[in-house]
Residue, then its C-alpha position, 0 to 999 in steps of 0.5 A: x080391800x087391799x087392792x082398793x087401797x093400792x089403787x086409790x094410792x096410785x090414782x092419787x100418785x098420778x094426780x099429783x104428778x099430773x098436777x105438778x107437770x101442769x104447774x111446771x107447763x104453767x110456768x114455762x108458758x107464763x114466762x114465755x108469754x111475758x118474755x114475748x110481751x116484753x119483746x114486743x114492747x120493744x119495737x114500737x113499729x109493730x102496730x097493735x093490729x099485728x100484735x093482735x094475733x100473737x095476744x089471741x093465741x096466748x089467750x087461746x093457750x091459756x084457756x086451753x090448758x085451763x080447760x084441759x086441766x079442768x077435764x083431768x081433775x073431773x076425771x080424777x074426781x070421778x075415779x076416786x068417787x068410783x073407788x070410795x063407792x062399795 
């Protein structure tokens, strides 16, 4: 029983660390995206056609990080569910 409690605490700690790390990465990526948008607005000679690949890549990164976080969260939920079953 004690080992199960220690394992649950380890899983909870690792989940908290993952969430904190993802929050920091999200903040950096969001900041980078807003800086890129501000940078692109300063140059009127860059056409919308030239901006489109940059915007698409930023959207792809955002979607990918959200998908990755969702997968990891599901894994933690599954691990917690396994630990709670007897």
